[in-house]
C-alpha positions in Angstrom: 110.4 120.9 87.4 110.7 121.4 83.6 111.4 118.8 81.0 114.9 120.0 80.4 115.6 119.4 84.1 113.9 116.0 84.2 115.5 114.7 81.0 119.1 114.1 82.3 117.7 112.5 85.5 115.5 110.2 83.6 118.2 109.2 81.1 120.6 108.3 83.9 117.9 106.4 85.9 116.9 104.4 82.8 120.5 103.4 82.1 121.0 102.3 85.7 117.8 100.3 85.7 118.6 98.5 82.4 122.1 97.8 83.6 120.8 96.2 86.9 118.1 94.2 85.2 120.3 93.1 82.3 123.1 91.7 84.5 120.8 90.1 87.1 118.6 88.5 84.4 121.7 87.0 82.7 122.9 85.6 86.1 119.4 84.3 86.9 119.1 82.5 83.6 122.6 80.9 83.8 121.9 79.8 87.4 118.2 79.0 87.2 118.3 76.9 84.0 120.5 74.0 85.3 118.7 74.2 88.6 115.3 73.7 87.0 116.5 70.9 84.8 118.1 69.2 87.8 114.8 69.3 89.6 113.2 67.5 86.7 115.9 64.9 86.2 116.1 63.9 89.9 112.4 63.7 90.4 110.6 60.3 90.7 110.3 58.9 87.2 113.1 61.2 85.9 116.2 60.3 84.0 118.3 60.5 87.2 115.9 59.8 90.1 117.3 60.9 93.4 114.8 61.7 96.1 117.4 63.2 98.5 118.9 65.7 96.0 115.4 66.6 94.7 114.0 67.3 98.1 117.0 69.3 99.3 117.3 71.4 96.1 113.5 71.9 96.0 113.4 73.0 99.6 116.2 75.6 99.1 114.4 76.9 96.0 111.1 77.2 98.0 112.7 79.0 100.9 114.5 81.5 98.6 111.2 82.1 96.6 109.2 82.7 99.8 111.4 85.5 101.1 110.2 89.0 100.3 112.7 90.9 98.2 113.1 93.8 100.6 114.0 91.4 103.4 116.4 89.5 101.1 118.2 92.7 100.3 118.7 93.4 104.0 119.7 89.8 104.8 122.4 89.9 102.0 124.0 93.2 103.1 127.2 91.5 104.4 127.4 89.2 101.4 126.8 92.1 99.0 129.6 94.2 100.6 131.9 91.2 100.4 131.2 90.7 96.7 131.2 94.3 95.3 132.6 96.3 98.2 129.5 98.4 98.8 125.8 98.1 99.6 124.6 101.2 97.7 124.3 101.7 94.0 123.3 99.7 90.9 126.3 97.3 91.2 125.3 96.4 94.8 121.7 95.8 93.7 122.7 93.2 91.2 123.6 90.7 93.9 120.2 90.4 95.7 118.4 90.8 92.4 120.2 87.8 90.9 119.9 85.7 94.0 116.2 86.4 94.3 115.6 85.7 90.6 117.5 82.4 90.3 115.0 80.3 92.3 112.1 82.1 90.6 113.4 81.2 87.1 114.3 77.7 88.2 110.7 76.9 89.1 109.6 78.3 85.7 112.2 76.1 84.0 111.0 73.1 85.9 107.4 73.7 84.8 108.5 74.2 81.2 110.7 71.1 81.0 108.0 68.9 82.6 105.7 69.7 79.6 108.0 67.7 77.3 106.5 64.5 76.0 108.0 61.6 78.1 107.8 59.3 75.1 110.6 61.4 73.4 112.9 60.8 76.4 112.2 57.1 76.4 112.8 56.8 72.7 116.2 58.5 72.9 117.2 56.4 75.9 116.1 53.3 74.0 118.4 54.3 71.1 121.4 54.6 73.6 121.3 58.3 74.3 123.0 59.5 77.4 121.5 61.9 80.0 123.4 64.8 78.4 121.9 63.8 75.0 118.4 63.7 76.5 118.9 67.2 78.0 120.6 68.8 75.0 118.6 67.3 72.2 115.2 66.7 73.7 114.4 68.5 76.9 115.8 71.9 76.0 114.9 72.1 72.3 111.3 70.9 73.0 110.8 73.4 75.8 112.6 76.3 74.2 109.5 78.5 73.5 108.3 78.0 77.0 111.7 78.8 78.4 111.8 82.1 76.4 108.4 83.0 77.9 109.7 82.1 81.4 112.8 84.3 80.8 110.5 87.2 79.8 108.4 86.8 82.9 111.6 86.8 85.0 112.9 90.0 83.4 109.6 91.7 83.9 109.6 90.7 87.6 113.2 92.0 87.9 112.2 95.4 86.6 109.7 95.6 89.5 112.4 94.4 92.0 114.8 97.0 90.7 112.3 99.7 91.3 111.9 98.4 94.9 115.7 98.3 95.3 115.8 101.9 94.3 114.0 102.8 97.6 117.1 101.8 99.6 119.7 103.6 97.5 120.2 101.2 94.5 119.6 103.9 91.9 117.5 103.6 88.8 113.9 104.7 88.2 112.7 103.5 91.6 115.2 105.7 93.4 114.3 108.7 91.1 110.6 108.3 91.8 111.1 108.1 95.6 113.6 111.0 95.9 111.9 113.4 93.6 108.3 112.2 93.2 107.7 111.3 96.8 110.2 113.2 99.0 110.2 116.5 96.9 106.6 116.2 95.8 107.4 116.3 92.1 104.3 114.5 91.0 104.9 115.1 87.3 108.3 113.4 87.4 106.8 110.4 89.3 104.1 109.8 86.7 106.7 110.1 83.9 108.7 107.4 85.7 105.7 105.2 86.0 105.0 105.7 82.3 108.5 104.8 81.3 108.4 101.6 83.4 105.1 100.6 81.8 106.5 101.2 78.3 109.7 99.2 79.0 107.7 96.3 80.4 105.3 96.3 77.4 108.2 96.3 74.9 110.0 93.4 76.7 106.8 91.4 77.0 106.0 92.0 73.3 109.6 91.0 72.2 109.5 87.9 74.4 106.1 86.8 72.9 107.4 87.3 69.4 110.6 85.3 70.1 108.6 82.5 71.7 106.2 82.2 68.8 109.1 82.3 66.3 110.9 79.5 68.1 107.8 77.4 68.5 107.7 74.4 66.2 104.6 72.9 67.6 101.6 72.4 65.4 97.9 72.2 66.4 98.3 68.4 66.1 101.2 68.2 68.5 98.9 66.7 71.1 98.2 63.7 68.9 101.2 61.6 70.2 99.8 61.8 73.7 96.4 60.6 72.6 97.8 57.9 70.5 100.0 56.7 73.3 97.1 56.3 75.6 95.2 54.2 73.0 98.1 52.2 71.5 101.5 51.9 73.1 103.0 50.5 70.0 101.9 53.3 67.8 103.1 55.8 70.4 106.6 54.3 70.5 106.9 54.6 66.7 105.8 58.2 66.8 108.1 59.1 69.7 111.1 57.4 68.0 110.4 59.3 64.8 110.2 62.7 66.6 113.2 61.8 68.8 115.2 61.0 65.7 114.2 64.3 64.1 115.2 66.1 67.3 118.4 64.2 68.2 120.1 64.0 64.8 123.4 62.1 65.0 124.3 60.1 68.1 127.0 61.4 70.5 130.5 59.9 70.4 130.5 56.6 72.2 126.8 56.0 71.8 125.9 52.6 70.3 123.4 53.8 67.6 123.1 56.7 65.2 119.8 58.6 65.2 118.6 59.2 61.6 115.7 61.2 60.4 112.9 59.0 59.0 110.5 60.1 56.3 
């Protein structure tokens, strides 16, 4: 097969892969972010401790994560047909891709949010901040660089899943590699497909790393509050309140105190 014959096939396959991954990643982030935050809030010692909710949600996430993607696609055939009207093509692949990625990203979000200094949360609560204030002005901003890195990891995993989905008629680069590279013994096309996937993954990973570093506001001395807190509770409270005031800004309507930045 010549390059002029491969080019339109590769172009169409790339567009299908990017379309599948883009939509499924957006759905996974929208669904996984609140789920991961909920797991942190309802855990023991969280802002809204609830053992029952935490265990139920955690178990559902664990079951969904443990299921191989190819089996998940087969198990969701009826659900996919009910949603998009078909089980073949890029549109049909978005459903299992998104459902499989939501628990994956939720666990990464949970890990990222747990890294936030608990002293900041306590300080904002002491100033009268609500749960929504804690989430919006402390947990999410402080964990944003890590959340970006988690989203990048999820997108890279979705590219691999989309190639796997192509083996059962979902389209994209995986379908092209199987139909031409394997079934028709077009080895050259298969290796071109592998190279394109490697380049796309490298570009996405590089962009994600750049974005995470750009959004990071942590300095080499950011671990100091943790060390100070372990040595002196009073000094830690002052440090945490100062950082919380910088992060939270003005108090939400109805809150008893206004958070102001200290010098």
